[in-house]
C-alpha positions as CSV (number, residue, x, y, z in Angstrom):
1,M,98.6,17.4,-22.0
2,S,100.8,14.3,-21.6
3,T,101.4,15.3,-18.0
4,V,97.5,15.4,-17.4
5,T,97.2,12.0,-19.2
6,L,99.8,10.4,-17.2
7,S,98.4,11.6,-13.9
8,Q,94.9,10.2,-14.9
9,R,96.5,7.1,-15.8
10,E,98.3,6.9,-12.5
11,L,95.1,7.8,-10.6
12,R,93.2,4.9,-12.3
13,R,96.1,2.6,-11.6
14,R,96.0,3.6,-7.9
15,R,92.4,3.3,-7.5
16,K,92.6,-0.5,-9.0
17,L,95.5,-1.3,-7.0
18,G,94.5,0.2,-3.5
19,A,97.1,-0.6,-1.0
20,D,99.2,-2.5,-3.4
21,Y,99.8,0.8,-5.6
22,V,103.6,1.7,-5.8
23,A,104.5,5.3,-7.1
24,P,106.5,5.2,-10.3
25,S,110.5,5.7,-9.4
26,P,111.4,9.6,-9.9
27,Y,114.9,8.2,-10.9
28,T,114.3,7.4,-14.5
29,L,116.6,7.3,-17.4
30,K,114.8,10.4,-19.1
31,N,115.1,12.4,-16.0
32,A,118.7,11.4,-15.5
33,L,119.3,12.6,-19.3
34,E,117.7,15.7,-19.0
35,K,118.4,16.8,-15.2
36,G,121.5,15.1,-14.3
37,D,124.5,17.1,-13.5
38,V,128.0,16.7,-15.5
39,F,129.1,13.8,-13.5
40,T,125.6,12.0,-14.0
41,K,126.2,12.7,-17.9
42,L,129.8,11.7,-17.9
43,S,128.5,8.5,-16.5
44,I,127.0,7.7,-19.8
45,L,130.7,7.0,-21.0
46,I,132.6,6.2,-17.8
47,F,130.5,3.9,-15.9
48,G,130.3,4.4,-12.0
49,L,131.7,8.1,-12.4
50,G,128.7,9.6,-10.8
51,N,128.5,7.0,-8.0
52,V,132.3,7.4,-7.1
53,V,132.3,11.4,-7.2
54,R,129.3,10.8,-4.3
55,K,131.6,8.3,-2.5
56,Q,129.7,5.3,-3.3
57,Y,133.2,3.8,-4.3
58,V,132.2,-0.1,-4.3
59,K,129.0,0.5,-6.4
60,G,131.1,2.8,-8.9
61,L,133.7,0.2,-9.1
62,I,131.2,-2.6,-9.7
63,Y,129.4,-0.6,-12.6
64,F,133.0,0.2,-14.3
65,A,134.2,-3.4,-14.1
66,G,131.1,-4.3,-15.9
67,E,132.0,-1.9,-18.4
68,V,135.5,-3.0,-18.8
69,L,134.6,-6.6,-19.0
70,F,132.0,-5.9,-21.7
71,I,134.7,-4.1,-23.8
72,V,137.1,-7.0,-23.3
73,Y,134.8,-9.5,-24.2
74,M,133.9,-7.5,-27.3
75,I,137.5,-7.0,-28.4
76,T,138.6,-10.8,-27.9
77,A,135.5,-12.6,-28.6
78,G,132.1,-10.7,-29.3
79,G,133.1,-9.1,-32.7
80,T,134.1,-12.5,-34.0
81,C,130.7,-13.8,-32.9
82,F,128.8,-11.0,-34.4
83,K,130.6,-11.6,-37.7
84,N,130.0,-15.2,-37.7
85,L,126.3,-14.5,-36.8
86,I,125.9,-12.5,-39.6
87,T,127.6,-14.7,-42.3
88,L,127.0,-18.3,-40.7
89,G,128.3,-20.6,-43.2
90,G,132.1,-21.4,-42.7
91,N,134.7,-23.7,-44.1
92,K,133.7,-27.2,-45.2
93,P,136.0,-30.2,-43.9
94,T,138.8,-31.0,-45.8
95,S,141.9,-33.2,-45.8
96,G,145.6,-32.5,-46.8
97,W,149.2,-32.8,-45.7
98,V,150.2,-30.9,-42.7
99,N,153.7,-31.2,-41.2
100,G,154.3,-34.2,-43.5
101,Q,151.2,-36.0,-42.4
102,Y,147.8,-36.5,-44.4
103,V,145.2,-35.5,-42.0
104,N,141.5,-34.9,-42.1
105,I,140.8,-31.1,-41.4
106,P,137.4,-30.5,-39.7
107,G,135.2,-27.6,-40.9
108,D,133.4,-25.1,-39.1
109,N,130.4,-26.0,-36.9
110,T,127.7,-23.5,-37.8
111,V,125.5,-24.5,-34.9
112,L,128.3,-23.3,-32.5
113,R,128.5,-20.0,-34.6
114,L,124.7,-19.4,-34.3
115,L,125.0,-20.2,-30.6
116,Y,127.8,-17.9,-29.8
117,G,126.2,-15.1,-31.9
118,V,122.8,-15.5,-30.1
119,A,124.8,-15.3,-26.9
120,A,126.7,-12.3,-28.0
121,V,123.3,-10.5,-28.9
122,V,121.9,-11.4,-25.4
123,F,125.4,-10.1,-23.7
124,C,124.7,-6.8,-25.6
125,V,121.1,-6.3,-24.5
126,V,122.2,-7.3,-20.8
127,F,124.8,-4.5,-21.3
128,V,122.3,-2.1,-22.5
129,L,120.3,-2.7,-19.3
130,W,123.5,-2.5,-17.0
131,W,124.1,0.9,-18.7
132,I,120.5,2.1,-18.2
133,L,120.7,0.8,-14.2
134,E,124.1,2.6,-13.9
135,I,123.0,6.0,-15.2
136,R,119.7,5.8,-13.0
137,S,122.0,5.1,-9.9
138,A,124.1,7.9,-10.7
139,Y,121.2,10.2,-11.2
140,K,119.7,8.8,-7.8
141,A,122.9,9.4,-6.0
142,Q,122.9,13.0,-7.1
143,C,119.3,13.7,-6.1
144,L,119.8,12.1,-2.5
145,A,123.2,13.8,-2.1
146,G,121.3,16.9,-2.7
147,K,118.5,16.3,-0.5
148,N,120.1,14.7,2.4
149,G,123.6,16.1,2.1
150,R,125.1,12.7,1.3
151,A,124.3,9.7,-1.0
152,P,123.5,6.2,0.9
153,S,126.5,4.4,1.8
154,L,127.3,0.6,1.1
155,M,125.7,-0.5,4.2
156,D,122.7,1.7,3.7
157,D,122.3,0.0,0.2
158,I,122.7,-3.2,1.8
159,H,120.2,-2.6,4.5
160,T,117.7,-1.6,1.8
161,L,118.2,-4.7,-0.4
162,F,117.5,-7.1,2.4
163,D,114.6,-4.7,3.6
164,A,112.8,-2.7,1.2
165,K,113.9,-4.4,-1.8
166,A,114.0,-8.0,-0.5
167,N,111.7,-8.8,-3.3
168,Q,114.1,-7.6,-5.8
169,L,117.1,-10.0,-4.2
170,L,114.9,-13.1,-3.8
171,L,113.8,-12.7,-7.5
172,F,117.3,-12.3,-8.9
173,L,118.4,-16.0,-9.3
174,P,114.8,-17.1,-10.5
175,I,115.2,-14.5,-13.2
176,A,118.7,-15.1,-14.1
177,G,117.7,-18.8,-14.3
178,I,114.9,-17.9,-16.8
179,L,117.0,-15.8,-18.8
180,I,119.8,-18.4,-19.1
181,F,117.8,-21.6,-19.3
182,T,114.6,-20.3,-21.1
183,V,115.1,-16.9,-23.1
184,L,118.3,-17.9,-24.4
185,P,117.5,-21.4,-25.9
186,L,114.2,-19.7,-27.0
187,I,116.0,-17.2,-29.1
188,F,118.3,-19.7,-30.3
189,M,115.4,-21.9,-31.4
190,I,113.6,-18.9,-33.3
191,S,116.8,-18.2,-35.0
192,M,117.0,-21.7,-36.4
193,A,113.7,-21.2,-38.2
194,F,115.4,-18.8,-40.5
195,T,118.2,-21.1,-41.5
196,S,118.7,-24.1,-43.4
197,Y,119.7,-26.3,-40.7
198,D,118.0,-29.7,-41.8
199,H,119.3,-33.3,-42.4
200,N,121.1,-32.1,-45.6
201,H,123.1,-29.5,-43.6
202,L,123.9,-30.5,-40.2
203,T,127.2,-28.7,-39.9
204,L,127.1,-26.0,-42.3
205,F,124.2,-24.2,-43.0
206,N,123.1,-20.5,-43.9
207,W,120.3,-17.9,-43.5
208,V,117.4,-18.6,-45.7
209,G,114.9,-16.0,-44.6
210,L,111.3,-16.9,-44.6
211,E,111.6,-20.0,-46.8
212,N,110.9,-22.4,-43.8
213,F,107.7,-20.7,-43.1
214,K,106.8,-21.1,-46.7
215,T,107.5,-24.7,-46.7
216,V,105.3,-25.2,-43.6
217,F,102.3,-23.0,-44.7
218,S,102.5,-24.0,-48.3
219,N,101.1,-26.9,-50.3
220,S,103.5,-26.8,-53.2
221,G,105.9,-29.6,-53.9
222,S,105.9,-32.9,-52.7
223,S,107.6,-32.1,-49.1
224,A,106.6,-34.2,-46.0
225,V,105.5,-30.9,-44.5
226,S,102.8,-28.8,-45.9
227,G,100.2,-26.2,-44.9
228,S,97.4,-28.7,-44.9
229,M,99.4,-31.0,-42.7
230,F,100.0,-28.1,-40.4
231,L,96.3,-27.2,-40.1
232,S,95.4,-30.7,-39.7
233,V,97.9,-31.3,-36.9
234,L,96.8,-27.9,-35.2
235,G,93.2,-28.6,-35.4
236,W,93.8,-32.1,-33.7
237,T,96.0,-30.5,-31.1
238,L,93.4,-28.0,-30.2
239,I,90.4,-30.5,-30.1
240,W,92.8,-32.8,-28.2
241,A,93.7,-30.2,-25.6
242,F,90.0,-29.1,-25.3
243,F,88.5,-32.5,-24.5
244,A,91.5,-33.6,-22.4
245,T,91.2,-30.6,-20.2
246,F,87.4,-30.3,-19.9
247,L,86.4,-33.9,-19.7
248,N,88.9,-34.5,-17.0
249,F,87.6,-31.4,-15.0
250,F,84.0,-32.2,-15.3
251,F,84.3,-35.9,-14.6
252,G,86.8,-35.2,-11.8
253,L,84.4,-32.5,-10.4
254,F,81.6,-34.9,-10.6
255,L,83.4,-37.5,-8.7
256,A,84.8,-35.2,-6.2
257,M,81.2,-33.9,-5.5
258,I,79.9,-37.6,-5.1
259,I,82.7,-38.3,-2.6
260,N,82.3,-35.0,-0.6
261,R,78.5,-35.6,-0.2
262,K,77.7,-36.2,3.6
263,T,75.8,-39.5,2.6
264,T,79.1,-41.0,1.1
265,Y,80.7,-43.5,3.3
266,G,84.5,-44.1,3.3
267,K,85.4,-40.7,1.8
268,N,89.0,-41.2,3.0
269,V,89.2,-44.7,1.4
270,W,87.8,-43.5,-2.1
271,R,90.4,-40.5,-1.9
272,A,93.2,-42.9,-1.3
273,I,92.3,-45.1,-4.1
274,F,92.4,-42.3,-6.6
275,S,95.7,-40.9,-5.1
276,M,97.4,-44.4,-5.4
277,S,96.5,-44.0,-9.2
278,I,98.6,-40.9,-9.2
279,A,101.6,-42.7,-7.5
280,V,102.0,-45.0,-10.5
281,P,104.5,-43.5,-12.9
282,Q,102.6,-42.0,-15.9
283,F,105.0,-43.6,-18.4
284,V,104.7,-47.1,-17.0
285,S,100.8,-46.9,-17.2
286,L,100.8,-45.6,-20.9
287,L,103.4,-48.3,-22.0
288,V,101.1,-51.1,-20.3
289,M,97.9,-49.6,-21.9
290,H,99.9,-49.5,-25.3
291,Q,100.5,-53.1,-25.1
292,M,97.0,-54.0,-23.8
293,L,95.4,-52.1,-26.9
294,Q,97.3,-53.9,-29.6
295,P,95.5,-56.1,-32.0
296,T,97.0,-59.1,-30.2
297,G,97.0,-57.3,-26.8
298,A,94.9,-58.3,-23.7
299,V,91.9,-56.3,-24.4
300,N,91.3,-57.6,-27.8
301,R,91.9,-61.2,-26.8
302,L,89.5,-61.0,-24.0
303,L,86.8,-59.5,-26.2
304,Q,87.2,-62.2,-28.8
305,T,87.4,-64.9,-26.2
306,W,83.9,-63.6,-24.8
307,G,82.5,-63.7,-28.5
308,W,81.7,-60.0,-28.3
309,I,83.9,-59.3,-31.4
310,D,85.0,-61.4,-34.5
311,G,88.2,-59.5,-35.0
312,P,90.6,-57.1,-33.1
313,L,89.5,-53.6,-32.6
314,P,91.5,-50.9,-34.6
315,F,92.6,-48.7,-31.4
316,F,95.7,-47.6,-32.9
317,T,95.2,-48.5,-36.7
318,D,92.0,-46.3,-37.3
319,A,92.3,-42.3,-37.0
320,T,89.1,-42.0,-35.3
321,W,89.4,-44.9,-33.0
322,A,93.1,-43.7,-32.1
323,R,92.0,-40.3,-31.1
324,V,88.9,-41.3,-29.1
325,T,91.4,-44.0,-27.3
326,V,94.0,-41.4,-26.3
327,I,91.2,-39.0,-25.0
328,I,89.5,-41.8,-23.0
329,V,93.0,-43.3,-21.6
330,N,93.8,-39.7,-20.5
331,L,90.6,-39.5,-18.5
332,W,92.0,-42.4,-16.7
333,I,95.2,-40.8,-16.2
334,G,94.1,-37.1,-15.4
335,I,90.9,-37.4,-13.3
336,P,92.5,-38.4,-10.1
337,Y,94.5,-35.0,-10.2
338,T,91.2,-32.9,-10.7
339,I,89.4,-34.9,-7.9
340,M,92.6,-33.7,-5.4
341,Q,92.1,-30.1,-6.8
342,V,88.4,-29.8,-6.6
343,T,88.2,-31.6,-3.2
344,G,90.4,-28.9,-1.6
345,I,88.3,-26.2,-3.0
346,L,84.8,-27.6,-2.3
347,Q,85.9,-28.1,1.6
348,N,86.7,-24.4,1.4
349,I,83.5,-23.0,0.3
350,P,81.9,-21.3,3.2
351,A,78.8,-23.5,4.5
352,D,76.9,-20.3,5.4
353,L,76.3,-19.8,1.6
354,Y,74.8,-23.4,1.3
355,E,72.7,-22.8,4.3
356,A,71.4,-19.5,3.2
357,A,70.5,-20.9,-0.3
358,K,68.4,-23.7,1.2
359,I,66.4,-21.3,3.4
360,D,65.8,-19.2,0.6
361,G,64.4,-22.5,-1.2
362,A,67.0,-23.2,-3.8
363,N,67.5,-26.5,-5.1
364,W,70.4,-28.5,-5.7
365,W,70.8,-27.4,-9.2
366,Q,70.4,-23.7,-8.3
367,I,73.1,-24.2,-5.4
368,F,75.4,-25.8,-7.9
369,T,75.1,-23.3,-10.7
370,K,75.0,-20.2,-8.3
371,I,77.5,-21.1,-5.5
372,T,79.5,-24.1,-6.3
373,M,80.5,-23.8,-9.8
374,P,81.3,-19.9,-10.0
375,Y,83.4,-20.6,-6.8
376,I,85.2,-23.3,-8.6
377,I,85.6,-21.8,-11.7
378,F,86.9,-18.6,-10.2
379,V,89.6,-20.4,-8.2
380,L,90.5,-23.0,-11.0
381,T,90.6,-20.6,-13.9
382,P,94.6,-20.5,-13.7
383,Y,94.8,-24.2,-13.2
384,L,92.6,-24.9,-16.3
385,I,94.7,-22.5,-18.4
386,T,97.8,-24.2,-17.4
387,T,96.2,-27.7,-17.8
388,F,95.2,-26.7,-21.5
389,T,98.8,-25.6,-22.1
390,G,100.0,-28.8,-20.8
391,N,97.9,-30.9,-22.9
392,V,98.8,-29.1,-25.9
393,N,102.4,-29.9,-25.1
394,N,101.3,-33.3,-23.6
395,F,104.2,-35.3,-25.3
396,N,103.7,-38.4,-22.9
397,V,100.4,-39.3,-23.6
398,I,100.4,-39.3,-27.3
399,Y,104.0,-40.5,-28.1
400,L,104.0,-43.4,-25.6
401,L,100.5,-44.5,-26.2
402,T,100.3,-44.2,-30.1
403,R,103.6,-43.0,-31.5
404,G,101.5,-40.5,-33.5
405,D,99.9,-43.3,-35.3
406,P,98.2,-44.3,-37.8
407,A,101.0,-42.9,-40.0
408,V,100.2,-41.4,-43.4
409,N,102.3,-42.5,-46.5
410,G,104.8,-39.6,-47.2
411,A,103.8,-37.4,-44.4
412,S,106.0,-36.4,-41.5
413,A,103.1,-36.5,-39.0
414,G,100.6,-39.2,-38.2
415,K,97.0,-38.9,-37.4
416,T,97.3,-38.4,-33.7
417,D,100.4,-36.6,-33.6
418,L,100.2,-33.0,-31.8
419,L,102.3,-30.2,-32.6
420,I,104.7,-31.1,-29.8
421,T,105.2,-34.7,-30.9
422,W,105.3,-33.5,-34.5
423,L,108.3,-31.3,-33.6
424,Y,110.0,-34.2,-31.8
425,K,109.7,-36.3,-35.0
426,L,111.1,-33.6,-37.3
427,T,114.1,-32.7,-35.1
428,V,115.1,-36.1,-33.6
429,D,114.0,-38.5,-36.2
430,R,114.3,-36.5,-39.4
431,N,116.9,-33.8,-38.2
432,D,115.2,-31.1,-39.8
433,Y,115.7,-28.4,-37.0
434,N,114.8,-25.6,-39.1
435,L,111.2,-27.0,-39.6
436,G,110.9,-28.0,-36.0
437,A,111.8,-24.5,-35.1
438,V,109.1,-23.1,-37.1
439,I,106.5,-25.7,-35.4
440,G,107.9,-24.6,-32.0
441,I,107.4,-20.9,-32.9
442,M,103.7,-21.6,-34.0
443,T,103.0,-23.5,-30.7
444,F,104.3,-20.7,-28.7
445,I,102.1,-18.3,-30.6
446,V,99.0,-20.5,-30.2
447,L,99.6,-20.9,-26.4
448,A,100.5,-17.5,-25.6
449,A,97.1,-16.1,-27.4
450,V,94.8,-18.7,-25.9
451,S,96.3,-18.2,-22.3
452,L,96.3,-14.3,-22.3
453,I,93.0,-13.7,-24.0
454,T,91.3,-16.5,-21.6
455,Y,93.0,-15.3,-18.4
456,R,92.6,-11.5,-19.0
457,N,88.8,-12.2,-19.6
458,S,88.4,-14.4,-16.4
459,G,86.9,-13.3,-13.2
460,S,90.2,-14.5,-11.5
461,Y,92.1,-11.6,-13.2
462,K,89.4,-9.0,-13.0
463,N,88.2,-9.5,-9.8
464,E,91.1,-10.6,-7.6
465,E,89.4,-10.0,-4.3
466,G,86.4,-12.3,-4.5
467,F,84.4,-14.1,-7.1
468,R,81.1,-13.0,-9.0
């Protein structure tokens, strides 16, 4: 029954992918353990044995060297790293007499214990993947030796690596970079969420389980972090990301369509003007706007001089004013990017579609809703998702413009703080890295859920060959 189900699943996958379909490899770990000969099964303990027996000496020695290096690492450092990861804590700094001198004896650094422990776990996972790869390689050598009379030589493997498996070769360094610079720090951050690593325990801390999550999601006590504050910041973050994304998109689309009209003169000039605004460093623009919108800034002084207002407008002192201000300023910063994106798409929509629609008597609104908008949405859906994600993590606009103000007495987050700026304040300003890690985890969950659900339900995912 399982074979039939698997076959039907593969047939559906083949029909969906068409020419891009690639049959699953027969050299799986399950087949190797079930159908492998004695040398393949001995490779479970002695890495590379199955390859060496089939005269793949270099490949076998590489696998064996990986096993030896892992064993040496576990004996010399890995075991200690695992022990320290489980216990954390460590010795406190002390002072005393050493060799006739009174010296300060530094204590253990729990941050390093945690980091090295996480690295040891990652090394173990990599070793397991290395083990699986080695067994599959031994089984593949067994099958090809039985089928062709010999296993592929080193030159055959190199030729295959630069030809049929060139994609794997080209992706090796990017994947390694992601694992080292993204996955490992992410695991380290997640692990901090379960410790007492805060401003009171900067060098020595312990595991505390889910206590930090309880602090973030509960309203008990007088903590500067609470469940109501988290929901408030999360709600404003989503509202900000929605308006910052879609207002930029629609206003940018509107301006791009006006510039792209046949009756618009000086198209290149208008596009150059908007391109110049992109060339200005964003942080410079935001810092200038921050100064101009102060109570004694240029905007308030000018409006008072003209007699339009009696007192300064509360751009950054009132919560509603501050939130509207950051959205409007972000429009000025973000619309030029959208214009550049949409202009390229508008110029690539087939003109035949517009001509056919006009012949059929369609008006401008019908042409826009039936041709232009579906085409743009299909092409720009991944861009909109990444823009939404970027706005959720838009540290620059919020922090450089408002610093999260207006502040709330006793709270660690201001009225315009996003999750990312709140995380920054908790870690850099307050040294509460454990609570910041919880906020980071929740930010990741929110972004992952929104991005995956939106993209998998979009035409860009369901219909890759055209648009509906």
